[in-house]
N, C-alpha and C positions, 0 to 999 in steps of 0.2 A: 806684499804690503804688510806692514806690522799692524798689530792691533791698536797701538797708540800712534796716531799720526805724527809726522815730523814736527808739526807745529807745537807739540808738547801738551796738547789738550788732554784732559783727564780721560781715562778709560770709561766708556759708558757701559751700562748694563751691569754694574757692580752689584749683584743681587745678594751678596752676603752668603752666609753659611748654608742657607736652606737649599740653594741650587748651585750646582757646579757644572762648568763646561757646557755640554750639550743640553743640560737641564734648564739653562736660562731661557726664559720665554720672552721673546721680543713682542712689542706692541704690534698687533697684526692689522687692525682695521677699525672702523668706527661704526657703532650701532646706529648712528644717524642715517646710514645708508638705507636701512629699512624704512625709517620714517619718511624720507623723501620719496622713496619708491611708492609707498602707499599714497603719498600726496599725488604723485604723478599718475598712478593708475586710476585714482578717483577722477582726476581731471580728464582722462580719456573717455570717461562716461560709461564704462563697462561695470557690470555688477559681479561681485564675487559669487561663487556657487556655495550653497549651503554645506556641502560635504567638506568644504575647506575648514569649517569650524572644528572638525575633529583633528585637524593637523596641528592646531594651535595648542601649545603647552602653556599651562598656567601655574603661577606660584603666588603665595600671599604677598601683599604690598610691602608690609613692614614687619620685621621680625624682632624689633626692639620692644621695650616696655612702652605701654600706651602713655604713661606719664612723661616720657622723654620726647614725645612727638612734638614737632613744631606746630604752632597755632595755625589753623586754617587761614588761607588768604582772605583778605577782606574785599568786599564788593566795592565797586566804584559808585558814583552817584546814580548811575543808571541801573544799578543792581547786577552788573556783569562782574564775573570773577575771572582772574587769570588762570592759566593752565601751566603746571610744572611737571615735566615728564623727564625722568632719568633714563638716558640711553646708555646701555651697557654692552660692551663687546667682550664676550667670553672667549678665553683661549682653550676651551674644552677640547680634549682629544677623545671624545666619546664615540667616534665612528671612524671607520677606516679612511674615509675621505678627509675628515677633519684632521686626523693624525698625519696623513700625507701632506696636506697643505701647511700644517703647523710645524712639522718637523719634530725633532726631539723624541725619538721612538721610545725612550725609557720613561716618558711621562704619560704614555697611553693609559687612559682610565683613571688618572689621578685627579684630585679635586681641581675644578676650574678656577681661574682667577679673572677678576674684572679688569682686564688690561686696558680697556677704554671706558671712560666715564665722562659723559657730557650731559649737563642739565639744560634742557630745552624749555625756555620760558615764553609762553605766548601771552601777550598782554590782554587785559580784561576786555578792551574794546577791539581786539584782534587787528590793530593797526601796525603792530611791530612784533618782532620775535628776537629774543636774545639767547645765545648759546654760550655756556661756560664750560670749558674743558678743564678737568683736573689731571695733571701729569700723573702717570701711574707710579712714579717714583716718590710721590708725596707721602710724608709721614703724618698720620692722623690718629686720633683716638677713636677706637671702634667700640661701640656700646655692647652691652650684653645682648646676645641674640639666641633664639631658640629655634632649632631645626624643626619645621612643621611635620616632617615625615618620621624622623627618629626620636623626636622630643628631646634630643640632646641639647643642653644649654651651654653656650660658650661664654665664659666670663669676659667682662670688659677688659680691654687692653689699651695701653697708651703707646704712642710713638711706633705705630705699626704701619708698614707700607700699605697704601690704600687698596691695592688689588687683592689683598688677603681677605677682604670682607666677604667676597663671593663664596669662599669655601667654608664659611661659618653658618651654613644653613640655607644659602641661596641668595638670589638677588635682593630679597627683602632685607638682608643685613647690610647690603651696599646702600640701599635707600635709607636705612636707619643711620648709617654713618654720615651720609650727606646731610640729613636733617640735624644731626648733632653738631656738625661743623658749621653749617650755614644758617641754621634756624629758619630755613625755607621749607614750607610745607610742600611735600611732593605728592601729586595726585595719582601718577601712574609711572610704571617703568616698562621699557621694551628692551629685550635682549636678543641678540642674534649670534650665529656662529660662523666659522670660516667658510664652509661650503656655500652658505646662502649668499655671502658677499660676492663670490666668484660668479655664481649663476646669475645674480641680479645685474652685475656689471655687464655681462654678456647680453642680457635681455634688453637693456636700454641702448645698446649699440656703442658703448664706450663713453668715456668722460675726458674732456680736454684738460690737460695739465701742462705746466710750464717749468723748465729748468733753464738757468742762465749759462749752463755749460754742459758738455757731454758728461754723463754720470754713469758709473758702474759701482753699485753698492756691493763690494766684495773685498775681503781681506785675505791675506796669505794663509791665515789660520782658519778660514772657512766662515768667518762672520759676515753678516750683511744679508740683505733681502734678495740679492741677485738682480735688482732692478738695473736695467741698462737702457738708457735713453739718449738720444741726440739733443743738442742744444735747441731750445725753442719749445713750441707747443706740440704735444702728441696726444692723440686720443687713446687712452688706455682702457682695457677691459679684461675680463677674466682674471687669470692668474697675475697678469701684469698690473692690473688694478690693485690686487691684494698686495703685490710687492711695493707699489707706491705707498699704500696706507701703512705698511709696516716698516718702511725704510727709516733707519736711524743712522747708520754709518753712511755718510755722504751728503747729508743736508746740513748746511751751516756749521754748527759746532759739534755735530754727531751726538746730540742728546735727545732725550725724550721731548724736550720743549720744541726743538726744531721739527720733530716728527708730528707734533700736534699742529703746528702751523701748516705743514703739508696736507694734513687731513682737512683743515679748514678750507684750503684752496680747492681741494677735491670736492668737498660737500657743496660749497657754493656753486661750483661749476656744474655739479650734478643737478642741483635744483634748477638752475637756468636751463639746462638741457631738457629736463622733464617738462618745464613750463612753456618753453619757446618752440619746441619741435614736436612733431607728431610721431615720436619714437615708438609709442605704445599703441599705435592705431591698429595693429594686426591682432585679431582676436586669438589666434593660436599662440602667438608669443605672449600675449597677456595672460592667458590661462596657464601657460608654463611658468611664467613669473609668479603668478598667484600661488601655484602649487609649491614652488621653491620657497617663497617668502613665508608662507604659513607653516611649512615644515621647519624652517630655520628659527622661528620666533618663539620666545617665551615672554608672556606678559602677565600683569596682575589681573585678578578676576574682573576688575572694572573695565578691562579692554579685551575680555576673553572671547569675543565673537567677531565674525567678519563685519556684522552690522555696526558694532561699536567702533571698530577700526575705521570703517568707512566714514562714520560720523566724525571721528577725529580728523581724518584726512580733509574733510570739508572745512573744518575749523582752521587747519593749517593753511589751506589754499587762500584764505581771506587775507593773509599777510603778503604785501607786495615784496618782491625780491629785494628791492632797494631799501626796505626797512628791516632786513635780517642782519644781525650783527654777531659775528663769531668772536669769542674772546678766550683767553687762557687765564685761569686763576693766577693772580699775581703771586710770585713765589720768591724764595731765597734759599740758598744752600744751607743745609744743616751740618755744620762742622765739616769734616773731611770725608764723610761717608759717601758723597755723591748723591745722597738723597736731598729732597727739597721739603720745605714747609711753607705754609701760607705766609706771605708777607703781611705782617699784622695790620697796618693801617689800610693799605691798598686792597687787600683781599676783603677786609671788613666792609670797605666802601662798595666794592663790586657786589658783594652779597646783599648789602642793604638796598642798593638800587634795584636788584631783582626782587627782593622781598617786598619792596614798596611799589613795584610795578612801574618803575621809571625807565624809559627807553634808553638803551645804551648808546644810541646814535645821537642823542641830544636834541631830537626833533619833536619831542612831546609837546602837545598843547597843554595849557594849564588845566589840571584835572582836580576834581574834588572827590573825596572818599565818603561813601555813605556811612552814616552812623549805624554801627552794628548793634542790634539789640542784644544785650547780655543774656546768656542762658539763665543767669541768676541776678535779678535786679540788685542794685547797690543797697546796702544797709543804710540806716540813718547815720548821718555824719558822726554822731557821738558814740556809735557802736562799731565803727570801722577801726580796727587795730592797724596802726602804721608804724613800722620801724624805719627810722631815718638814719642814714649812714653818710659819713663824710668822704666824698671821692674827689676832693679838690686838688689833690697832689698831682703834679705834672712832672715831666722829665727835667724841667728847669727850675721849678719852684716847689717849696715844701707844702705840706698840708696847712690850709687856713684853719687855725684853731677855733673851735667853738661853733663851726658852721652847722653840724648836725643838731646841736642843742638849739641854736637860733631858729632853724627852720622847723624843728619839732614844736617849739614854743609858738611859732607863727601858725602852725596847723591847729594847735590847741586853742589859740585865740579865734580861729575861724570855725570852732565847733567840733573839731576832731579831738575829743578829749582823751582818746586812747593812743595818741601819737607819742612815741618815746624815742629818744636819741640813743643810738648804739655807738658809744665812743671807743669801743674796742676794735672796730673795723677801720683799718687804714687802707683806703682804696684810691685808685686813679681812674676817673671817668672824665673824658673830654666834655661830654654833655650830660646834663641831668636826665635821669631815667627812673621810671616807676616800674618795678617788676612784680609779678604775681605768679604763684606756682601752678594754679589750676583754674579751669573755666569758671568755677563757682565764685572765684574772687576777682574775675575780670571787671565786673561792674564796679566793685569797690575801688579797684586801682584806677579806673577811668574817672571815678568821682573825685579821688584825691588829686589827680592831674588837673582836672577842670578847675578845682578850687584854687589851684596855684598858678593857673595860666600856662600849664605845661601841655604841649600838643599831644594829641592822641597817638601820633607816630612814635612818641617816646614811651609809650606803655607797652611793655614786653612780657610775654610769658617766659618763665625761666624756672627750671627745676633746681637752681642753685639757691633759691629762697624758700622759706617755709610759710611766708605770709606776705601781705602787701608791704613792699620795701621801696622806700624812696632813697635813691643815691644822689646826693647833691654833687653835681659835677663842677669841673673847673670853670664852666661858663656861668656859674652862679656863686661866685666866691664872696660877694658882698651884697648888701641890700635886702629888701623884703619883697621886691617885685621881680619875678622871673621874666627875662626877655629871651625868647628862643633865638639862637644864632641863625643867620642866614644859611640855608641848606646848600651844600656843595653837591650838586647832582651830576657832576661830570664823571665820565668813565676814566679810571686811572690809565695813564699811558702805559703802565706796566702790564695792562691786560692785553696789549697788542691786538687791538680790535681790527677786524676785517669786515668790510661791508659786503653783503650778498651780491651786489651788482658790480663789484670790482672785477673787471676782466683783465686787469694789468698785473695781477699777482703772479710772481714767478719765484720759485725756490732757488736760493743761492746754494751752489755746489761747493763743498769743501774741496780745495785744490788737490788734496791727497787722493781724491776719488774721481778725478777727471781722466777720461780715456780719449785717445785720439784715433 
């Protein structure tokens, strides 16, 4: 079988000049395995042993500059806050077992890559959970990061494959990269390795997965995971579970996107198995699993003890399976490189829904947000400096002349005597937004928004501005009264959402990888 299927699909895993042949590292598995195993073990009712704390490896949460961090999530009306946890799958070859499972002998001991990245969002009221996967072939801007051990500083880079972030000081740089891209505040991260996945899959007794034809993930040149399954549903565990999670050649169009879908099916099935069956009722198996999991895990200091992980598991268990939604970040190809980039409108929409704690399954009840007390109360209106910019240009219409000046004069008339128009900025903003650079100006930004009838959801922290900045969007091209557009809170279809209770999911097999 040739590397390029007869259908003419593009070759996958085109990793560029940094890796050749056997050095290419395929996506192996998903770090969410660990999260759901912790969830399941807590449900079984057994306590972890104190000595397991010493197994857990810890790293700083964020290695970027503090000024670049996303603003903390706001509480709802009941004072509850959501949880955002970045789940990372490292392709480290830092042990003989990991090297054997990962292959590519010439990469033993080289810097690990974040080949799996999933953002787990648990709603403030714990009624729903959203998961957003980022394909490892995504090109992103990686911020400046400082290695906490060597103190080496890595300069910011643009258009870099996302899994490079892990090698720039550790998982805290991957967290910083996600916050820069999404403007979502990340509370914790969890990272696991190859060996842990295999042992944990064995411990829970296997996970049911489905394919719509016999599949053998193997090419004549030695590519593929080696997964060989018959049509229908099979319970995979151990090395076979790892093969499922790393399969690229054989699912759908043989891309990283299809592999992500296969992981979503696996994780949903795993959650159901942990919750519905007494798989972990054997104390001996549970202790073995706990040893394996704690040795395989790296977390931030905020999750660095068994007690804290146990508390997290209790929060996760509050979410019903039917309210778990798995998605993939909307994407589009970047030129002919085979890499992908976030699809501008759809990805921004998905990130906003997560940021604003809006359920991706569309089943939210109407909720209100608590008014957050600013760390620094707003100054008097006549002392608040406001820069007003014109963002009324769209793809189909030109800039509405004079809007920045008109709105600046409107502010001056309402007592904001230091409001000025910046006519040099030619911007495109679909909706009007008030930006501020740091926490000490948040109160001022909120006061400006309130004075104009702009909702607090349109007040955003941004390091791209030096002071309170009002960008008049295309939704306010005329008039003196702002009317907020009706919010579109639907999950983009391009996110390919999969519900956690869906038992019908089945991966489509590329005909070039069917065996009889």
